[in-house]
Every structure is written in C-alpha cells, then in structure tokens.
N, C-alpha and C positions, 0 to 999 in steps of 0.2 A: 647587516643582515637584510636580505631581500625576502619579502613575503610572497608566497605563491597565492594566486587567486584561483578559486574553484568555481566551477559551474556544473549544474546538474541538468541533464536532459532526460526527462521521464518518458517512457513508452509503455503505456498501460493497455490492457486488453480492452476490446471494443466497449463493453458495458461501462467502463470507467474513463474513457477518453476525455469526455467533457469535464469531468471532475479533476482529472490529473493535469489537464492543460492550464488550470488555474493555480497549480501548486508550484512552489519554487523551494529549493533547498535540498538538503540531503535525506529528508524523510517525507514519505507520503502517508498521512494518517487518514484513513477512510472511515468516517462514522458509520455505525450500523444502519442509521436511517438512509444513508446514501446507498448502502448495499441493498436494502429492501426495495428502494425505489428504482434500482437499476434493472430489476427483473432478471437477475443472474440465474444460471442453472446450478442448483445446489449440488454439492459433492463433485463438482467439476474443477479440475485444476486450471487456474488462471496465472499466467506468467507476467510479472511486472519486471520491467527492465529499465536500468538507469545507465546512462553514459556519463561518466565523470570526466570533466575536462579541466586541466590545469596548465598553467604556464610555468615552464621550467626557467631557471635563472638566465638561460641564454635567450629567452624570449620565444622559444619553440613551444607549440601546444602539444600536450600529450593527453591521450584518452585511455580509459579503461571502461569496459562494459560489464556490469554485474546484473544478476537477475535473481528473483525469488519466486517460487511457486506458492500460491495461496489457494486453499480450499475452504469454502464456507459450508457449514452444515445447518440445516433447518431443524433445530431441536425443539421438541415440544416441551414446554415447562408446565408440569402439573400444578394445578391449583387445588390445594386441599388444606385441611386443618386437622390436628390431632387433639382430641379432647381427653382429659384424664377423668376416669370414673373411679372415685375412691372406694367403691364397694366391691 
C-alpha cells in the first residue's frame, strides 16, 4: 500500500496574510485576539481559500481548491447583575 502525501497552500484575505503564512496543515485557527488586532471590517465577508495538493500513486500531483466565507460580528456583551429582593 502506497501512502499519499498531502500539502496545503492557504490563501487568506489581506488582513490575515501574515498570520496565515505561518500556518501549515489542513486547518487555520485564528484566535479572536488576532482578529481584533487585524483591524478588519466587521460584518464583511472574507474568503479563505486552500489548495490541497496530493501525489497520486503514479507520482503525478493532483490539486483541488476549496474556500470558505467567514463574517465576524462586533457584538456588545452587556455587563450587568440581577439581584433578588425577597420582599
């Protein structure tokens, strides 16, 4: 049995290029701290694209490009407490 090797080439939107260039593998996890520091436009679609490259048993390379659209929302988190008054 011959194993196929996989490679992933990520193409991320401009605000995330520097972060994505340091990522390898089949997933890109972007911490919210990176999102906040990137100065993105909230509620704007950003397209993340990956080209998957693998070697077929005959040695030829095959590729497939996949993408996902991501939208971040700047939601306000209210800060409050509810006190119970027994009377």
